[in-house]
FIKOLZA-1660 file (N, C-alpha, C; in steps of 0.1 Angstrom, whole numbers, plus 5000, padded with zeros to 4 digits):
% residues 43
   i   px   py   pz ch aa at
   1 8952 1819 4722  A  M  N
   1 8965 1822 4728  A  M CA
   1 8963 1822 4745  A  M  C
   2 8971 1814 4751  A  K  N
   2 8970 1815 4765  A  K CA
   2 8976 1826 4772  A  K  C
   3 8985 1833 4764  A  L  N
   3 8993 1845 4772  A  L CA
   3 8983 1855 4776  A  L  C
   4 8971 1856 4769  A  I  N
   4 8962 1867 4774  A  I CA
   4 8958 1867 4788  A  I  C
   5 8956 1855 4793  A  G  N
   5 8951 1854 4806  A  G CA
   5 8963 1855 4817  A  G  C
   6 8975 1856 4812  A  I  N
   6 8987 1856 4821  A  I CA
   6 8990 1870 4822  A  I  C
   7 8990 1876 4834  A  S  N
   7 8995 1889 4836  A  S CA
   7 9011 1890 4835  A  S  C
   8 9015 1900 4828  A  L  N
   8 9030 1903 4825  A  L CA
   8 9038 1904 4838  A  L  C
   9 9031 1910 4848  A  V  N
   9 9038 1914 4861  A  V CA
   9 9032 1908 4872  A  V  C
  10 9039 1901 4880  A  D  N
  10 9034 1896 4892  A  D CA
  10 9036 1906 4903  A  D  C
  11 9025 1913 4906  A  W  N
  11 9027 1925 4915  A  W CA
  11 9031 1921 4929  A  W  C
  12 9025 1910 4933  A  S  N
  12 9027 1907 4947  A  S CA
  12 9042 1903 4951  A  S  C
  13 9047 1896 4942  A  N  N
  13 9062 1894 4943  A  N CA
  13 9070 1905 4941  A  N  C
  14 9067 1913 4931  A  G  N
  14 9074 1927 4929  A  G CA
  14 9073 1936 4939  A  G  C
  15 9062 1937 4946  A  I  N
  15 9060 1946 4958  A  I CA
  15 9068 1941 4970  A  I  C
  16 9069 1929 4972  A  I  N
  16 9078 1923 4982  A  I CA
  16 9092 1926 4980  A  I  C
  17 9096 1924 4967  A  M  N
  17 9110 1926 4964  A  M CA
  17 9114 1941 4966  A  M  C
  18 9105 1950 4960  A  I  N
  18 9107 1965 4962  A  I CA
  18 9108 1969 4976  A  I  C
  19 9098 1963 4985  A  A  N
  19 9099 1966 5000  A  A CA
  19 9112 1962 5006  A  A  C
  20 9117 1950 5002  A  V  N
  20 9130 1946 5008  A  V CA
  20 9141 1954 5004  A  V  C
  21 9140 1958 4992  A  F  N
  21 9151 1967 4985  A  F CA
  21 9151 1980 4994  A  F  C
  22 9140 1985 4995  A  I  N
  22 9138 1998 5003  A  I CA
  22 9144 1998 5017  A  I  C
  23 9140 1987 5023  A  L  N
  23 9145 1985 5038  A  L CA
  23 9160 1983 5037  A  L  C
  24 9166 1976 5027  A  V  N
  24 9180 1975 5028  A  V CA
  24 9187 1988 5025  A  V  C
  25 9180 1996 5016  A  V  N
  25 9187 2009 5014  A  V CA
  25 9186 2017 5025  A  V  C
  26 9175 2018 5033  A  I  N
  26 9173 2026 5045  A  I CA
  26 9184 2022 5055  A  I  C
  27 9186 2007 5056  A  A  N
  27 9195 2003 5067  A  A CA
  27 9210 2008 5064  A  A  C
  28 9213 2008 5050  A  L  N
  28 9226 2011 5046  A  L CA
  28 9229 2027 5049  A  L  C
  29 9218 2035 5046  A  I  N
  29 9218 2049 5049  A  I CA
  29 9221 2051 5063  A  I  C
  30 9212 2044 5072  A  A  N
  30 9214 2045 5087  A  A CA
  30 9228 2041 5092  A  A  C
  31 9234 2029 5086  A  I  N
  31 9247 2028 5090  A  I CA
  31 9257 2037 5086  A  I  C
  32 9256 2043 5075  A  L  N
  32 9264 2053 5069  A  L CA
  32 9265 2065 5078  A  L  C
  33 9252 2070 5081  A  V  N
  33 9250 2082 5090  A  V CA
  33 9255 2080 5104  A  V  C
  34 9254 2068 5109  A  S  N
  34 9258 2064 5123  A  S CA
  34 9274 2064 5122  A  S  C
  35 9281 2060 5112  A  L  N
  35 9294 2060 5111  A  L CA
  35 9300 2074 5110  A  L  C
  36 9293 2082 5102  A  M  N
  36 9298 2096 5100  A  M CA
  36 9296 2103 5114  A  M  C
  37 9286 2101 5122  A  N  N
  37 9284 2106 5134  A  N CA
  37 9295 2102 5144  A  N  C
  38 9299 2089 5144  A  S  N
  38 9307 2085 5154  A  S CA
  38 9321 2089 5150  A  S  C
  39 9324 2094 5138  A  G  N
  39 9336 2098 5133  A  G CA
  39 9339 2111 5138  A  G  C
  40 9328 2120 5140  A  K  N
  40 9330 2134 5143  A  K CA
  40 9333 2135 5159  A  K  C
  41 9332 2124 5167  A  K  N
  41 9335 2125 5181  A  K CA
  41 9350 2127 5183  A  K  C
  42 9359 2123 5174  A  S  N
  42 9374 2123 5175  A  S CA
  42 9379 2138 5174  A  S  C
  43 9370 2148 5168  A  E  N
  43 9375 2161 5168  A  E CA
  43 9376 2169 5180  A  E  C
% end
C-alpha cells in the first residue's frame, strides 16, 4: 500500500493557511475597533 508513506496532513501548507487566517482575523478586529473608536468622537 502506497498510502502508508503519504502523510495525511500537509503541515507546511496548513500552517501557512492558518497563519493567513489569523492575520485576516486580527486585521478585521483592528478595523472594527478603529471604527468603534472613531464613532465615539461624535458624542
